[in-house]
N, C-alpha and C positions, 0 to 999 in steps of 0.2 A: 171515577179513572182519575190517579194523582194528579195535580196539579205539577207543572212543569215549571222549572226554574226559568228566570227571566235574565238571562246575560244582555250585555247592551249589545245593542245594533247598530250597525257602520251606517247612513245613510249612502245609497251610491252615487248620489249627485253633488256631495260636499264632503264626504268621507269622514263628518260629524258622528262621532258616538251619540246613540243616545236610550234611554230605556224601551220598552214595548209602548210607553202612553206617550212619552216626549216625542218618539217618533213620527205618531200622527197628529200631531201640533207643528211640529217643524215641516212638514211635506209641503203644506199648500204655499208658504213663503218660498222656501227652496227653489220649488218648482218655478215660482215667475223669476226667481232671480238666474236659474239655469236651463230655461227652457229651451236653449240651443243646445244642451248636450244630447236632446230628446226627440227634439222634434224641428221641422222648418218651418220658418218664422215668416218666410217671402210672404206667404199669403193672406191677408187680415181675413179673411173669409173663413178658415178653416179652425177648428174648436175640439180640443182634447178634454175628455173629463178626466178626474184624477177620484179613484174609487176605492173603498174600502169594504173588504170581502171579509166578513167573519163569519164565525158558530155562535154567532150572540144567541140568537133562536134558540139553540142547545146548552146554550151555558158553556162549551169545551173552549179551550184556551188556542184556539187558532183563525189566524189571520192571510190578508194578503194585502199590500197596497200597490194598485195598478193602475196605470192611466191607458185611455182608451180612447179614439176618435170618434166622436160623435156624429159620424157618417157609419161605424161599422154597426153590425150586426146583432142580436143577443144571441145567434146561433153561435158567431166567435165567440164570444162571451161563454156560453157551453163548451165549446170544443175545447178553450184553454182551462175551463177548470176539469172538464174528464184527463184534462193532459196533464194537469199540473197535480193533483189532488184526489179524482174520485175515481175513475173510469176502473172497474174490473171484469163485467160479465156482459156488458151492452144497455146497462137496465136507463129505462125511462126517464127523460129529464123534464121539468115544466117551471117558468117562471112565471111569477104572479106580481101583479098592481098593490099589493099586501099583505096582509096573511097568509102564510102557504094555505090551501084547501078552501079557503072562506073568501075569496075576493077573485078577481077576473082574470083567466090566463093571459097570457101575453106573447103575440105571433113571435116566434123566433125570428123573423125576419124583417121584421121591427127594427129600425135605427134605434141605440142607446140613446143616443139626445134627442128623439120622442120622446122616450117614456122615464126619460129621468132626468131631471135638475138638480143642480148645488142644492142641496138640503134635503132631498128626497129621498126615499129608498121601495126596494123592489126586494122579494125573497125569491128564494128560486129551491127546487125541490130535484135530488137524484136518487133514483129509484124509491118506487112507490110500498117496495117491500120492507126493507131495513133502512130507512130512510135517512138521506143524510140534509138537512135543512140549513140555508144559508142568506143571511140578509147582506145587500148589494146595498150600499151608501154613498152618494154621491157629493163630496166633500167641497171641491170646487171647479172650476171651468178654468178655460187657460186658451191663448191663441196659439195657434200654428198644430201643423201636419206632423203627425208621429213617424219619426223616421224607419220604425219598425213596420214594415210592408204587412206585414197580417193585422194591424190596426190596433193590436193591444199589445203591451209590455205591461214587466214587472218591474216593481221599484224595488219594495222588499219584504218581507215574509216572516214570519216567526220563529225564532231560531229553532232547532232541532228541539223538540221535547225528552229531558231528563229525569225520565220519571222512575223513581228507585222500584228495587224490586219487592213486592210484595210478602215473598216468604224470608228473606235475610234483611230489608230493610237498610242495605248498606250499598248495596252495585246497582249501577243504572241497569235498569231492563231491556233485554235485546230482542225477548218474545211474551206474546199475548197469547192466553187460551184465549180464543173466541167466544167458547161455550158460556164458561162463567167472569169474559174480561180480568182472569189474572194475570199481572203483569209479572215477569221469571224473567232473573239472570241466566246465564248457559251454567253457572255453577251450579244455582238452583234446579235445573230442569230432572238431575236422577233424583227420583225416590219422591217424585212429583205423579199424584197417578192422572195428569193430562197426557194426552196418546198426543204425542211428540209430531207425528207425523201429518196431524190438523192444527199445530201452533203456526201464530203467522209473526211474520217479524212487526217489531216495533217502527212505524215508518213517520215522518213529517207531513201527515194528514187527519182529517176527523174521519176519514173512513179505517181511521188503523184499529184493528181486530174487529171489521164489519163484514159478512158477507168473506169475499176470496181476497179483498183486497191487499199486496203486498208491493203498494208503492212504482 
């Protein structure tokens, strides 16, 4: 897959702009300064985690930065990932306390704060056929209970990939042929051997071009 470009990303907490690497370094500090924007800080017993979720296992350039109440369950995270990135055909999924398939499976009803601490990671698989593997890393923890009643909230995500058409090499691709992962713009669809009925849209997800995922 061609590497997407990386435009500047706006921090949702302070509105400053950063590169994709810079935003990760910035958020832990920014969360300390701006906790009240996303969490109720009245209770000193409540804690939430700042998580980085990425396709680092597969090397693809998709990532999310989220915050999650320590008492929210892995099932909450599973549903969040399905909604924002993954769900296509109701595939099975699983969390692991280490490398996928080579470590202990985690209970979906386990609380995130019980299985993940700052500077620790767990992994996740969606779909045991055409699998999407994710790495979930805890960057830091902060006092407060999230205002989002679901127990999880998105801070920032990678920008929409600007993948160039692999035929003309000048226009941004709008479609992908899932059979050979060929990225094409609308101008280059005519004359290709791809069956246009089965083309998928280019979407901001590691499931782009996989199974029947359309975003």
